[in-house]
PDB file of the backbone (N, CA, C, O) and the ligand in Angstrom, with CONECT records:
HET     ZN  A 101       1
ATOM      1  N   MET A   1      -8.932 -13.609   6.553  1.00  0.00           N
ATOM      2  CA  MET A   1      -8.365 -12.589   5.702  1.00  0.00           C
ATOM      3  C   MET A   1      -6.826 -12.405   6.021  1.00  0.00           C
ATOM      4  O   MET A   1      -6.329 -12.416   7.147  1.00  0.00           O
ATOM      5  N   GLU A   2      -6.251 -12.258   4.977  1.00  0.00           N
ATOM      6  CA  GLU A   2      -4.748 -12.267   4.949  1.00  0.00           C
ATOM      7  C   GLU A   2      -4.220 -10.770   5.188  1.00  0.00           C
ATOM      8  O   GLU A   2      -4.675  -9.861   4.494  1.00  0.00           O
ATOM      9  N   THR A   3      -3.347 -10.545   6.082  1.00  0.00           N
ATOM     10  CA  THR A   3      -2.982  -9.094   6.279  1.00  0.00           C
ATOM     11  C   THR A   3      -1.724  -8.848   5.592  1.00  0.00           C
ATOM     12  O   THR A   3      -0.860  -9.718   5.700  1.00  0.00           O
ATOM     13  N   LEU A   4      -1.469  -7.772   4.881  1.00  0.00           N
ATOM     14  CA  LEU A   4      -0.093  -7.478   4.352  1.00  0.00           C
ATOM     15  C   LEU A   4       0.882  -7.042   5.363  1.00  0.00           C
ATOM     16  O   LEU A   4       0.662  -6.135   6.166  1.00  0.00           O
ATOM     17  N   GLY A   5       2.032  -7.763   5.286  1.00  0.00           N
ATOM     18  CA  GLY A   5       3.100  -7.531   6.263  1.00  0.00           C
ATOM     19  C   GLY A   5       2.800  -7.711   7.664  1.00  0.00           C
ATOM     20  O   GLY A   5       2.787  -6.761   8.446  1.00  0.00           O
ATOM     21  N   GLU A   6       2.560  -8.896   8.001  1.00  0.00           N
ATOM     22  CA  GLU A   6       2.235  -9.140   9.499  1.00  0.00           C
ATOM     23  C   GLU A   6       3.520  -9.038  10.291  1.00  0.00           C
ATOM     24  O   GLU A   6       3.405  -8.667  11.460  1.00  0.00           O
ATOM     25  N   GLY A   7       4.770  -9.322   9.809  1.00  0.00           N
ATOM     26  CA  GLY A   7       5.895  -9.126  10.677  1.00  0.00           C
ATOM     27  C   GLY A   7       6.282  -7.705  10.824  1.00  0.00           C
ATOM     28  O   GLY A   7       5.535  -6.782  10.497  1.00  0.00           O
ATOM     29  N   ASP A   8       7.397  -7.558  11.295  1.00  0.00           N
ATOM     30  CA  ASP A   8       7.960  -6.170  11.638  1.00  0.00           C
ATOM     31  C   ASP A   8       8.648  -5.619  10.438  1.00  0.00           C
ATOM     32  O   ASP A   8       8.622  -4.406  10.229  1.00  0.00           O
ATOM     33  N   GLY A   9       9.292  -6.479   9.598  1.00  0.00           N
ATOM     34  CA  GLY A   9      10.066  -5.986   8.617  1.00  0.00           C
ATOM     35  C   GLY A   9       9.307  -5.363   7.377  1.00  0.00           C
ATOM     36  O   GLY A   9       8.077  -5.310   7.371  1.00  0.00           O
ATOM     37  N   PRO A  10      10.106  -4.874   6.284  1.00  0.00           N
ATOM     38  CA  PRO A  10       9.432  -4.272   5.163  1.00  0.00           C
ATOM     39  C   PRO A  10       8.431  -5.279   4.488  1.00  0.00           C
ATOM     40  O   PRO A  10       8.623  -6.495   4.462  1.00  0.00           O
ATOM     41  N   ILE A  11       7.518  -4.744   4.032  1.00  0.00           N
ATOM     42  CA  ILE A  11       6.438  -5.664   3.230  1.00  0.00           C
ATOM     43  C   ILE A  11       7.223  -5.880   1.841  1.00  0.00           C
ATOM     44  O   ILE A  11       7.753  -4.974   1.197  1.00  0.00           O
ATOM     45  N   ASP A  12       7.199  -7.307   1.480  1.00  0.00           N
ATOM     46  CA  ASP A  12       7.721  -7.746   0.190  1.00  0.00           C
ATOM     47  C   ASP A  12       6.480  -7.743  -0.651  1.00  0.00           C
ATOM     48  O   ASP A  12       5.777  -8.744  -0.508  1.00  0.00           O
ATOM     49  N   ILE A  13       6.051  -6.822  -1.511  1.00  0.00           N
ATOM     50  CA  ILE A  13       5.119  -6.816  -2.448  1.00  0.00           C
ATOM     51  C   ILE A  13       4.930  -8.198  -3.218  1.00  0.00           C
ATOM     52  O   ILE A  13       3.857  -8.739  -3.487  1.00  0.00           O
ATOM     53  N   HIS A  14       6.164  -8.627  -3.500  1.00  0.00           N
ATOM     54  CA  HIS A  14       6.078  -9.872  -4.389  1.00  0.00           C
ATOM     55  C   HIS A  14       5.477 -11.069  -3.666  1.00  0.00           C
ATOM     56  O   HIS A  14       4.974 -11.974  -4.331  1.00  0.00           O
ATOM     57  N   ASP A  15       5.504 -11.118  -2.358  1.00  0.00           N
ATOM     58  CA  ASP A  15       4.840 -12.200  -1.651  1.00  0.00           C
ATOM     59  C   ASP A  15       3.379 -12.195  -1.690  1.00  0.00           C
ATOM     60  O   ASP A  15       2.711 -13.173  -1.353  1.00  0.00           O
ATOM     61  N   TYR A  16       2.846 -11.007  -2.133  1.00  0.00           N
ATOM     62  CA  TYR A  16       1.378 -10.871  -2.438  1.00  0.00           C
ATOM     63  C   TYR A  16       0.979 -10.425  -3.857  1.00  0.00           C
ATOM     64  O   TYR A  16      -0.086  -9.862  -4.109  1.00  0.00           O
ATOM     65  N   ARG A  17       1.927 -10.728  -4.760  1.00  0.00           N
ATOM     66  CA  ARG A  17       1.718 -10.314  -6.088  1.00  0.00           C
ATOM     67  C   ARG A  17       0.537 -10.908  -6.599  1.00  0.00           C
ATOM     68  O   ARG A  17      -0.206 -10.175  -7.252  1.00  0.00           O
ATOM     69  N   HIS A  18       0.180 -12.237  -6.407  1.00  0.00           N
ATOM     70  CA  HIS A  18      -0.944 -12.833  -7.099  1.00  0.00           C
ATOM     71  C   HIS A  18      -2.325 -12.285  -6.651  1.00  0.00           C
ATOM     72  O   HIS A  18      -3.330 -12.595  -7.291  1.00  0.00           O
ATOM     73  N   GLY A  19      -2.399 -11.456  -5.538  1.00  0.00           N
ATOM     74  CA  GLY A  19      -3.467 -10.712  -5.207  1.00  0.00           C
ATOM     75  C   GLY A  19      -3.768  -9.354  -5.383  1.00  0.00           C
ATOM     76  O   GLY A  19      -4.835  -8.808  -5.102  1.00  0.00           O
ATOM     77  N   LEU A  20      -2.555  -8.734  -5.966  1.00  0.00           N
ATOM     78  CA  LEU A  20      -2.458  -7.416  -6.163  1.00  0.00           C
ATOM     79  C   LEU A  20      -2.366  -7.158  -7.677  1.00  0.00           C
ATOM     80  O   LEU A  20      -1.744  -7.941  -8.396  1.00  0.00           O
ATOM     81  N   LYS A  21      -3.000  -6.031  -8.182  1.00  0.00           N
ATOM     82  CA  LYS A  21      -2.890  -5.733  -9.556  1.00  0.00           C
ATOM     83  C   LYS A  21      -2.214  -4.366  -9.687  1.00  0.00           C
ATOM     84  O   LYS A  21      -2.624  -3.360  -9.108  1.00  0.00           O
ATOM     85  N   LEU A  22      -1.170  -4.408 -10.475  1.00  0.00           N
ATOM     86  CA  LEU A  22      -0.254  -3.147 -10.541  1.00  0.00           C
ATOM     87  C   LEU A  22      -0.986  -2.227 -11.629  1.00  0.00           C
ATOM     88  O   LEU A  22      -1.201  -2.631 -12.772  1.00  0.00           O
ATOM     89  N   LEU A  23      -1.376  -0.863 -11.142  1.00  0.00           N
ATOM     90  CA  LEU A  23      -1.981   0.033 -11.955  1.00  0.00           C
ATOM     91  C   LEU A  23      -0.953   0.922 -12.555  1.00  0.00           C
ATOM     92  O   LEU A  23      -1.037   1.232 -13.743  1.00  0.00           O
ATOM     93  N   LYS A  24      -0.027   1.331 -11.829  1.00  0.00           N
ATOM     94  CA  LYS A  24       0.900   2.308 -12.170  1.00  0.00           C
ATOM     95  C   LYS A  24       2.385   2.196 -11.506  1.00  0.00           C
ATOM     96  O   LYS A  24       2.469   1.975 -10.298  1.00  0.00           O
ATOM     97  N   GLU A  25       3.340   2.323 -12.157  1.00  0.00           N
ATOM     98  CA  GLU A  25       4.674   2.261 -11.612  1.00  0.00           C
ATOM     99  C   GLU A  25       5.599   3.263 -12.115  1.00  0.00           C
ATOM    100  O   GLU A  25       5.617   3.487 -13.325  1.00  0.00           O
ATOM    101  N   THR A  26       6.417   3.929 -11.274  1.00  0.00           N
ATOM    102  CA  THR A  26       7.443   4.809 -11.733  1.00  0.00           C
ATOM    103  C   THR A  26       8.609   4.236 -10.861  1.00  0.00           C
ATOM    104  O   THR A  26       8.481   3.262 -10.120  1.00  0.00           O
ATOM    105  N   ARG A  27       9.829   4.997 -11.045  1.00  0.00           N
ATOM    106  CA  ARG A  27      11.038   4.566 -10.545  1.00  0.00           C
ATOM    107  C   ARG A  27      11.020   4.593  -9.019  1.00  0.00           C
ATOM    108  O   ARG A  27      11.853   3.947  -8.385  1.00  0.00           O
ATOM    109  N   GLU A  28      10.094   5.322  -8.426  1.00  0.00           N
ATOM    110  CA  GLU A  28      10.198   5.461  -7.007  1.00  0.00           C
ATOM    111  C   GLU A  28       8.762   5.175  -6.282  1.00  0.00           C
ATOM    112  O   GLU A  28       8.606   5.183  -5.061  1.00  0.00           O
ATOM    113  N   THR A  29       7.782   4.931  -7.206  1.00  0.00           N
ATOM    114  CA  THR A  29       6.458   4.691  -6.625  1.00  0.00           C
ATOM    115  C   THR A  29       5.721   3.619  -7.312  1.00  0.00           C
ATOM    116  O   THR A  29       6.070   3.273  -8.441  1.00  0.00           O
ATOM    117  N   SER A  30       4.696   3.054  -6.690  1.00  0.00           N
ATOM    118  CA  SER A  30       3.772   2.057  -7.355  1.00  0.00           C
ATOM    119  C   SER A  30       2.424   2.219  -6.878  1.00  0.00           C
ATOM    120  O   SER A  30       2.237   2.789  -5.802  1.00  0.00           O
ATOM    121  N   LEU A  31       1.424   1.761  -7.592  1.00  0.00           N
ATOM    122  CA  LEU A  31      -0.008   1.857  -7.161  1.00  0.00           C
ATOM    123  C   LEU A  31      -0.605   0.453  -7.569  1.00  0.00           C
ATOM    124  O   LEU A  31      -0.374  -0.060  -8.664  1.00  0.00           O
ATOM    125  N   TRP A  32      -1.363  -0.103  -6.630  1.00  0.00           N
ATOM    126  CA  TRP A  32      -1.701  -1.277  -6.728  1.00  0.00           C
ATOM    127  C   TRP A  32      -3.265  -1.433  -6.362  1.00  0.00           C
ATOM    128  O   TRP A  32      -3.734  -0.696  -5.494  1.00  0.00           O
ATOM    129  N   THR A  33      -4.012  -2.306  -6.960  1.00  0.00           N
ATOM    130  CA  THR A  33      -5.474  -2.578  -6.671  1.00  0.00           C
ATOM    131  C   THR A  33      -5.494  -3.827  -5.894  1.00  0.00           C
ATOM    132  O   THR A  33      -4.788  -4.770  -6.252  1.00  0.00           O
ATOM    133  N   ASN A  34      -6.298  -3.909  -4.788  1.00  0.00           N
ATOM    134  CA  ASN A  34      -6.301  -5.098  -3.872  1.00  0.00           C
ATOM    135  C   ASN A  34      -7.419  -6.045  -4.316  1.00  0.00           C
ATOM    136  O   ASN A  34      -8.566  -5.918  -3.888  1.00  0.00           O
ATOM    137  N   LYS A  35      -7.033  -7.062  -5.241  1.00  0.00           N
ATOM    138  CA  LYS A  35      -8.000  -7.955  -5.860  1.00  0.00           C
ATOM    139  C   LYS A  35      -8.497  -8.843  -4.918  1.00  0.00           C
ATOM    140  O   LYS A  35      -9.681  -9.179  -4.957  1.00  0.00           O
ATOM    141  N   LYS A  36      -7.593  -9.339  -3.921  1.00  0.00           N
ATOM    142  CA  LYS A  36      -7.885 -10.480  -2.978  1.00  0.00           C
ATOM    143  C   LYS A  36      -8.555 -10.033  -1.640  1.00  0.00           C
ATOM    144  O   LYS A  36      -9.008 -10.843  -0.831  1.00  0.00           O
ATOM    145  N   GLY A  37      -8.581  -8.717  -1.478  1.00  0.00           N
ATOM    146  CA  GLY A  37      -9.260  -8.367  -0.235  1.00  0.00           C
ATOM    147  C   GLY A  37      -8.280  -8.427   1.059  1.00  0.00           C
ATOM    148  O   GLY A  37      -8.762  -8.638   2.172  1.00  0.00           O
ATOM    149  N   TYR A  38      -7.095  -8.262   0.899  1.00  0.00           N
ATOM    150  CA  TYR A  38      -6.079  -8.237   1.946  1.00  0.00           C
ATOM    151  C   TYR A  38      -6.340  -7.196   2.992  1.00  0.00           C
ATOM    152  O   TYR A  38      -6.866  -6.130   2.674  1.00  0.00           O
ATOM    153  N   ALA A  39      -6.017  -7.442   4.140  1.00  0.00           N
ATOM    154  CA  ALA A  39      -6.264  -6.393   5.156  1.00  0.00           C
ATOM    155  C   ALA A  39      -5.066  -5.543   5.271  1.00  0.00           C
ATOM    156  O   ALA A  39      -3.941  -5.961   4.997  1.00  0.00           O
ATOM    157  N   CYS A  40      -5.336  -4.254   5.711  1.00  0.00           N
ATOM    158  CA  CYS A  40      -4.472  -3.217   5.976  1.00  0.00           C
ATOM    159  C   CYS A  40      -3.697  -3.545   7.239  1.00  0.00           C
ATOM    160  O   CYS A  40      -4.334  -3.882   8.237  1.00  0.00           O
ATOM    161  N   PRO A  41      -2.323  -3.472   7.277  1.00  0.00           N
ATOM    162  CA  PRO A  41      -1.539  -3.800   8.405  1.00  0.00           C
ATOM    163  C   PRO A  41      -1.853  -2.789   9.540  1.00  0.00           C
ATOM    164  O   PRO A  41      -1.782  -3.117  10.724  1.00  0.00           O
ATOM    165  N   ALA A  42      -2.171  -1.657   9.163  1.00  0.00           N
ATOM    166  CA  ALA A  42      -2.370  -0.433  10.191  1.00  0.00           C
ATOM    167  C   ALA A  42      -3.746  -0.597  10.973  1.00  0.00           C
ATOM    168  O   ALA A  42      -3.754  -0.394  12.187  1.00  0.00           O
ATOM    169  N   CYS A  43      -4.726  -0.904  10.410  1.00  0.00           N
ATOM    170  CA  CYS A  43      -6.081  -0.873  11.053  1.00  0.00           C
ATOM    171  C   CYS A  43      -6.712  -2.278  10.927  1.00  0.00           C
ATOM    172  O   CYS A  43      -7.669  -2.539  11.656  1.00  0.00           O
ATOM    173  N   GLY A  44      -6.206  -3.288   9.979  1.00  0.00           N
ATOM    174  CA  GLY A  44      -6.849  -4.516   9.981  1.00  0.00           C
ATOM    175  C   GLY A  44      -8.027  -4.687   9.131  1.00  0.00           C
ATOM    176  O   GLY A  44      -8.514  -5.804   8.955  1.00  0.00           O
ATOM    177  N   LYS A  45      -8.528  -3.586   8.573  1.00  0.00           N
ATOM    178  CA  LYS A  45      -9.600  -3.622   7.591  1.00  0.00           C
ATOM    179  C   LYS A  45      -9.194  -3.652   6.040  1.00  0.00           C
ATOM    180  O   LYS A  45      -8.159  -3.099   5.667  1.00  0.00           O
ATOM    181  N   PRO A  46     -10.070  -4.336   5.128  1.00  0.00           N
ATOM    182  CA  PRO A  46      -9.545  -4.488   3.808  1.00  0.00           C
ATOM    183  C   PRO A  46      -9.350  -3.031   3.190  1.00  0.00           C
ATOM    184  O   PRO A  46     -10.013  -2.063   3.564  1.00  0.00           O
ATOM    185  N   PHE A  47      -8.473  -2.985   2.309  1.00  0.00           N
ATOM    186  CA  PHE A  47      -8.207  -1.709   1.686  1.00  0.00           C
ATOM    187  C   PHE A  47      -8.579  -1.860   0.052  1.00  0.00           C
ATOM    188  O   PHE A  47      -8.808  -2.934  -0.505  1.00  0.00           O
ATOM    189  N   GLU A  48      -8.586  -0.734  -0.492  1.00  0.00           N
ATOM    190  CA  GLU A  48      -8.924  -0.779  -2.023  1.00  0.00           C
ATOM    191  C   GLU A  48      -7.720  -0.677  -2.791  1.00  0.00           C
ATOM    192  O   GLU A  48      -7.611  -1.326  -3.832  1.00  0.00           O
ATOM    193  N   GLN A  49      -6.665   0.186  -2.319  1.00  0.00           N
ATOM    194  CA  GLN A  49      -5.512   0.521  -3.177  1.00  0.00           C
ATOM    195  C   GLN A  49      -4.444   0.709  -2.249  1.00  0.00           C
ATOM    196  O   GLN A  49      -4.590   1.202  -1.130  1.00  0.00           O
ATOM    197  N   LEU A  50      -3.394   0.317  -2.724  1.00  0.00           N
ATOM    198  CA  LEU A  50      -1.969   0.489  -2.008  1.00  0.00           C
ATOM    199  C   LEU A  50      -1.029   1.363  -2.752  1.00  0.00           C
ATOM    200  O   LEU A  50      -0.704   1.066  -3.901  1.00  0.00           O
ATOM    201  N   PHE A  51      -0.581   2.410  -2.171  1.00  0.00           N
ATOM    202  CA  PHE A  51       0.404   3.169  -2.908  1.00  0.00           C
ATOM    203  C   PHE A  51       1.709   3.119  -2.239  1.00  0.00           C
ATOM    204  O   PHE A  51       1.709   3.298  -1.022  1.00  0.00           O
ATOM    205  N   THR A  52       2.816   2.904  -2.839  1.00  0.00           N
ATOM    206  CA  THR A  52       4.201   2.918  -2.294  1.00  0.00           C
ATOM    207  C   THR A  52       5.024   3.944  -2.782  1.00  0.00           C
ATOM    208  O   THR A  52       4.936   4.297  -3.958  1.00  0.00           O
ATOM    209  N   SER A  53       5.897   4.513  -1.920  1.00  0.00           N
ATOM    210  CA  SER A  53       6.639   5.738  -2.437  1.00  0.00           C
ATOM    211  C   SER A  53       8.004   5.720  -1.647  1.00  0.00           C
ATOM    212  O   SER A  53       8.057   5.710  -0.417  1.00  0.00           O
ATOM    213  N   GLU A  54       9.048   5.716  -2.441  1.00  0.00           N
ATOM    214  CA  GLU A  54      10.505   5.887  -1.888  1.00  0.00           C
ATOM    215  C   GLU A  54      10.767   7.416  -2.000  1.00  0.00           C
ATOM    216  O   GLU A  54      11.921   7.799  -1.810  1.00  0.00           O
ATOM    217  N   LYS A  55       9.831   8.292  -2.282  1.00  0.00           N
ATOM    218  CA  LYS A  55      10.092   9.689  -2.284  1.00  0.00           C
ATOM    219  C   LYS A  55      10.122  10.327  -1.029  1.00  0.00           C
ATOM    220  O   LYS A  55       9.565   9.773  -0.081  1.00  0.00           O
ATOM    221  N   GLN A  56      10.721  11.473  -0.872  1.00  0.00           N
ATOM    222  CA  GLN A  56      10.796  12.038   0.530  1.00  0.00           C
ATOM    223  C   GLN A  56       9.393  12.843   0.713  1.00  0.00           C
ATOM    224  O   GLN A  56       8.791  12.863   1.786  1.00  0.00           O
ATOM    225  N   HIS A  57       8.969  13.472  -0.408  1.00  0.00           N
ATOM    226  CA  HIS A  57       7.762  14.174  -0.191  1.00  0.00           C
ATOM    227  C   HIS A  57       6.661  13.579  -1.103  1.00  0.00           C
ATOM    228  O   HIS A  57       6.941  13.087  -2.197  1.00  0.00           O
ATOM    229  N   ASN A  58       5.409  13.639  -0.620  1.00  0.00           N
ATOM    230  CA  ASN A  58       4.451  12.983  -1.592  1.00  0.00           C
ATOM    231  C   ASN A  58       3.251  13.842  -1.213  1.00  0.00           C
ATOM    232  O   ASN A  58       2.922  14.122  -0.060  1.00  0.00           O
ATOM    233  N   THR A  59       2.580  14.262  -2.443  1.00  0.00           N
ATOM    234  CA  THR A  59       1.348  15.073  -2.327  1.00  0.00           C
ATOM    235  C   THR A  59       0.070  14.220  -2.931  1.00  0.00           C
ATOM    236  O   THR A  59       0.134  13.500  -3.927  1.00  0.00           O
ATOM    237  N   PHE A  60      -0.957  14.421  -2.224  1.00  0.00           N
ATOM    238  CA  PHE A  60      -2.129  13.546  -2.743  1.00  0.00           C
ATOM    239  C   PHE A  60      -3.258  14.483  -3.062  1.00  0.00           C
ATOM    240  O   PHE A  60      -3.587  15.417  -2.331  1.00  0.00           O
ATOM    241  N   SER A  61      -3.866  14.154  -4.273  1.00  0.00           N
ATOM    242  CA  SER A  61      -4.911  15.278  -4.839  1.00  0.00           C
ATOM    243  C   SER A  61      -6.098  15.003  -3.976  1.00  0.00           C
ATOM    244  O   SER A  61      -6.163  13.988  -3.282  1.00  0.00           O
ATOM    245  N   PRO A  62      -7.111  15.979  -4.025  1.00  0.00           N
ATOM    246  CA  PRO A  62      -8.320  15.858  -3.136  1.00  0.00           C
ATOM    247  C   PRO A  62      -9.068  14.621  -3.527  1.00  0.00           C
ATOM    248  O   PRO A  62      -9.719  14.026  -2.668  1.00  0.00           O
ATOM    249  N   SER A  63      -9.023  14.201  -4.737  1.00  0.00           N
ATOM    250  CA  SER A  63      -9.711  13.092  -5.128  1.00  0.00           C
ATOM    251  C   SER A  63      -9.259  11.786  -4.296  1.00  0.00           C
ATOM    252  O   SER A  63     -10.029  10.845  -4.102  1.00  0.00           O
ATOM    253  N   SER A  64      -8.156  11.819  -3.905  1.00  0.00           N
ATOM    254  CA  SER A  64      -7.585  10.649  -3.154  1.00  0.00           C
ATOM    255  C   SER A  64      -7.686  10.718  -1.655  1.00  0.00           C
ATOM    256  O   SER A  64      -7.141   9.869  -0.951  1.00  0.00           O
ATOM    257  N   VAL A  65      -8.437  11.808  -1.118  1.00  0.00           N
ATOM    258  CA  VAL A  65      -8.547  11.963   0.264  1.00  0.00           C
ATOM    259  C   VAL A  65      -9.846  11.139   0.675  1.00  0.00           C
ATOM    260  O   VAL A  65     -10.885  11.714   1.001  1.00  0.00           O
ATOM    261  N   THR A  66      -9.745  10.025   0.645  1.00  0.00           N
ATOM    262  CA  THR A  66     -10.603   8.893   1.265  1.00  0.00           C
ATOM    263  C   THR A  66      -9.872   8.455   2.498  1.00  0.00           C
ATOM    264  O   THR A  66      -8.683   8.700   2.707  1.00  0.00           O
ATOM    265  N   PRO A  67     -10.668   7.788   3.303  1.00  0.00           N
ATOM    266  CA  PRO A  67      -9.810   7.247   4.575  1.00  0.00           C
ATOM    267  C   PRO A  67      -8.648   6.256   4.100  1.00  0.00           C
ATOM    268  O   PRO A  67      -8.773   5.320   3.309  1.00  0.00           O
ATOM    269  N   PHE A  68      -7.589   6.636   4.702  1.00  0.00           N
ATOM    270  CA  PHE A  68      -6.319   5.758   4.374  1.00  0.00           C
ATOM    271  C   PHE A  68      -5.395   5.726   5.592  1.00  0.00           C
ATOM    272  O   PHE A  68      -5.424   6.580   6.478  1.00  0.00           O
ATOM    273  N   CYS A  69      -4.594   4.701   5.566  1.00  0.00           N
ATOM    274  CA  CYS A  69      -3.662   4.372   6.550  1.00  0.00           C
ATOM    275  C   CYS A  69      -2.243   4.606   5.946  1.00  0.00           C
ATOM    276  O   CYS A  69      -2.043   4.582   4.731  1.00  0.00           O
ATOM    277  N   ILE A  70      -1.343   4.816   6.807  1.00  0.00           N
ATOM    278  CA  ILE A  70       0.036   5.003   6.423  1.00  0.00           C
ATOM    279  C   ILE A  70       1.041   3.996   7.167  1.00  0.00           C
ATOM    280  O   ILE A  70       0.965   3.875   8.390  1.00  0.00           O
ATOM    281  N   ARG A  71       1.876   3.357   6.502  1.00  0.00           N
ATOM    282  CA  ARG A  71       2.978   2.529   6.998  1.00  0.00           C
ATOM    283  C   ARG A  71       4.193   3.156   6.739  1.00  0.00           C
ATOM    284  O   ARG A  71       4.414   3.589   5.608  1.00  0.00           O
ATOM    285  N   ARG A  72       5.042   3.267   7.668  1.00  0.00           N
ATOM    286  CA  ARG A  72       6.315   3.914   7.447  1.00  0.00           C
ATOM    287  C   ARG A  72       7.352   2.762   7.441  1.00  0.00           C
ATOM    288  O   ARG A  72       7.286   1.944   8.358  1.00  0.00           O
ATOM    289  N   GLU A  73       8.314   2.626   6.476  1.00  0.00           N
ATOM    290  CA  GLU A  73       9.363   1.712   6.547  1.00  0.00           C
ATOM    291  C   GLU A  73      10.649   2.661   6.489  1.00  0.00           C
ATOM    292  O   GLU A  73      10.480   3.878   6.405  1.00  0.00           O
ATOM    293  N   ALA A  74      11.993   2.085   6.535  1.00  0.00           N
ATOM    294  CA  ALA A  74      12.966   2.867   6.592  1.00  0.00           C
ATOM    295  C   ALA A  74      13.259   3.593   5.252  1.00  0.00           C
ATOM    296  O   ALA A  74      13.721   4.733   5.240  1.00  0.00           O
ATOM    297  N   ASP A  75      12.996   2.945   4.205  1.00  0.00           N
ATOM    298  CA  ASP A  75      13.228   3.656   2.870  1.00  0.00           C
ATOM    299  C   ASP A  75      11.989   3.931   2.065  1.00  0.00           C
ATOM    300  O   ASP A  75      12.091   4.382   0.925  1.00  0.00           O
ATOM    301  N   ARG A  76      10.807   3.674   2.621  1.00  0.00           N
ATOM    302  CA  ARG A  76       9.596   3.767   1.928  1.00  0.00           C
ATOM    303  C   ARG A  76       8.490   4.045   2.864  1.00  0.00           C
ATOM    304  O   ARG A  76       8.538   3.777   4.064  1.00  0.00           O
ATOM    305  N   VAL A  77       7.328   4.686   2.160  1.00  0.00           N
ATOM    306  CA  VAL A  77       6.098   4.963   2.720  1.00  0.00           C
ATOM    307  C   VAL A  77       5.071   4.011   1.995  1.00  0.00           C
ATOM    308  O   VAL A  77       5.196   3.782   0.792  1.00  0.00           O
ATOM    309  N   LEU A  78       4.150   3.512   2.674  1.00  0.00           N
ATOM    310  CA  LEU A  78       3.062   2.740   2.076  1.00  0.00           C
ATOM    311  C   LEU A  78       1.645   3.361   2.551  1.00  0.00           C
ATOM    312  O   LEU A  78       1.374   3.505   3.743  1.00  0.00           O
ATOM    313  N   MET A  79       0.873   3.672   1.623  1.00  0.00           N
ATOM    314  CA  MET A  79      -0.507   4.371   1.801  1.00  0.00           C
ATOM    315  C   MET A  79      -1.557   3.264   1.516  1.00  0.00           C
ATOM    316  O   MET A  79      -1.617   2.870   0.351  1.00  0.00           O
ATOM    317  N   PHE A  80      -2.259   2.802   2.287  1.00  0.00           N
ATOM    318  CA  PHE A  80      -3.422   2.074   2.172  1.00  0.00           C
ATOM    319  C   PHE A  80      -4.654   2.841   2.058  1.00  0.00           C
ATOM    320  O   PHE A  80      -5.011   3.506   3.031  1.00  0.00           O
ATOM    321  N   ARG A  81      -5.418   2.830   0.887  1.00  0.00           N
ATOM    322  CA  ARG A  81      -6.639   3.593   0.781  1.00  0.00           C
ATOM    323  C   ARG A  81      -7.777   2.708   0.990  1.00  0.00           C
ATOM    324  O   ARG A  81      -7.768   1.566   0.529  1.00  0.00           O
ATOM    325  N   HIS A  82      -8.817   3.200   1.700  1.00  0.00           N
ATOM    326  CA  HIS A  82      -9.915   2.234   1.948  1.00  0.00           C
ATOM    327  C   HIS A  82     -11.156   2.854   1.228  1.00  0.00           C
ATOM    328  O   HIS A  82     -12.241   2.273   1.255  1.00  0.00           O
TER     329      HIS A  82
HETATM  330 ZN    ZN A 101      -6.130   0.774   7.310  1.00  0.00          ZN2+
END
């Protein structure tokens, strides 16, 4: 199983683009479905969706409160939903 962002640097989504399906994109955020079963860099388990945000504040609705992991990068937050 391939893990997203095994190095220390920021994850380049385009390196994994063939296994991720873009569901939604705004200027500062993006939401992806994990088609290929990539593993989450935080816990090592496969995730269902990946949300990325360059916004300072992010609010998630109750429907999105399933187990998730967060990865923090300098200019971005990545949320892996399981
Ligand atoms: Zn995880």
